[in-house]
C-alpha positions as a Python dict, from the first residue, in 0.01 Angstrom:
ca = {
    (1, 'X'): (0, 0, 0),
    (2, 'X'): (-295, 167, 250),
    (3, 'X'): (-173, 397, 392),
    (4, 'X'): (55, 537, 150),
    (5, 'X'): (-260, 646, -99),
    (6, 'X'): (-400, 757, 224),
    (7, 'X'): (-58, 992, 303),
    (8, 'X'): (-114, 1065, -119),
    (9, 'X'): (-425, 1265, -38),
    (10, 'X'): (-386, 1434, 249),
    (11, 'X'): (-119, 1526, 81),
    (12, 'X'): (-319, 1604, -263),
    (13, 'X'): (-552, 1848, -52),
    (14, 'X'): (-289, 2082, 83),
    (15, 'X'): (69, 2122, -137),
    (16, 'X'): (47, 2455, -382),
    (17, 'X'): (127, 2302, -728),
    (18, 'X'): (-202, 2181, -802),
    (19, 'X'): (-172, 2608, -880),
    (20, 'X'): (-49, 2501, -1143),
    (21, 'X'): (-277, 2282, -1349),
    (22, 'X'): (-480, 2572, -1250),
    (23, 'X'): (-651, 2795, -1580),
    (24, 'X'): (-799, 3056, -1441),
    (25, 'X'): (-663, 3147, -1059),
    (26, 'X'): (-981, 3064, -907),
    (27, 'X'): (-992, 2787, -696),
    (28, 'X'): (-945, 2470, -612),
    (29, 'X'): (-1235, 2218, -515),
    (30, 'X'): (-1170, 1990, -284),
    (31, 'X'): (-1452, 1758, -244),
    (32, 'X'): (-1403, 1791, -726),
    (33, 'X'): (-1059, 1638, -605),
    (34, 'X'): (-920, 1271, -755),
    (35, 'X'): (-638, 1175, -862),
    (36, 'X'): (-482, 801, -1061),
    (37, 'X'): (-184, 674, -957),
    (38, 'X'): (28, 623, -1313),
    (39, 'X'): (332, 465, -1164),
    (40, 'X'): (502, 339, -767),
    (41, 'X'): (823, 216, -608),
    (42, 'X'): (946, 272, -314),
    (43, 'X'): (1075, 611, -389),
    (44, 'X'): (803, 772, -538),
    (45, 'X'): (451, 768, -715),
    (46, 'X'): (354, 984, -996),
    (47, 'X'): (5, 1107, -997),
    (48, 'X'): (-239, 1232, -1233),
    (49, 'X'): (-464, 1407, -1059),
    (50, 'X'): (-833, 1608, -1158),
    (51, 'X'): (-1019, 1894, -985),
    (52, 'X'): (-1264, 2109, -1037),
    (53, 'X'): (-1116, 2563, -1047),
    (54, 'X'): (-1454, 2741, -956),
    (55, 'X'): (-1493, 3090, -1035),
    (56, 'X'): (-1656, 3274, -876),
    (57, 'X'): (-1848, 3607, -985),
    (58, 'X'): (-1931, 3837, -676),
    (59, 'X'): (-1971, 3756, -376),
    (60, 'X'): (-2049, 3383, -292),
    (61, 'X'): (-2210, 3356, -643),
    (62, 'X'): (-2014, 3071, -825),
    (63, 'X'): (-1982, 3146, -1208),
    (64, 'X'): (-1802, 2846, -1366),
    (65, 'X'): (-1674, 2548, -1275),
    (66, 'X'): (-1373, 2414, -1524),
    (67, 'X'): (-1200, 2079, -1561),
    (68, 'X'): (-822, 2088, -1432),
    (69, 'X'): (-611, 1790, -1503),
    (70, 'X'): (-210, 1746, -1482),
    (71, 'X'): (38, 1522, -1353),
    (72, 'X'): (226, 1471, -1073),
    (73, 'X'): (562, 1287, -980),
    (74, 'X'): (575, 1262, -564),
    (75, 'X'): (880, 1205, -413),
    (76, 'X'): (842, 969, -105),
    (77, 'X'): (1031, 947, 260),
    (78, 'X'): (1122, 581, 402),
    (79, 'X'): (741, 575, 557),
    (80, 'X'): (548, 599, 254),
    (81, 'X'): (464, 1064, 326),
    (82, 'X'): (460, 1296, 12),
    (83, 'X'): (804, 1474, 43),
    (84, 'X'): (791, 1603, -263),
    (85, 'X'): (647, 1706, -521),
    (86, 'X'): (706, 1836, -914),
    (87, 'X'): (534, 1940, -1168),
    (88, 'X'): (566, 1698, -1502),
}
């Protein structure tokens, strides 16, 4: 179980699907990324994901942080690694 969680964390840190949860095309603050497993079996996980979207104003100035959230269906391979993600 622990190794599956590690695979999920690694996947979420680099997946493109999270961009669909942004509201204003800002940056995803990976340090604020948090998730909760809603449902799980050997072949999939449904995760509730939360993070902050960073909006910039000028070079290097953070204008605001917007809370974002959504659910993902993560398909797992036989080793517990995420092979595919779908928005819910």
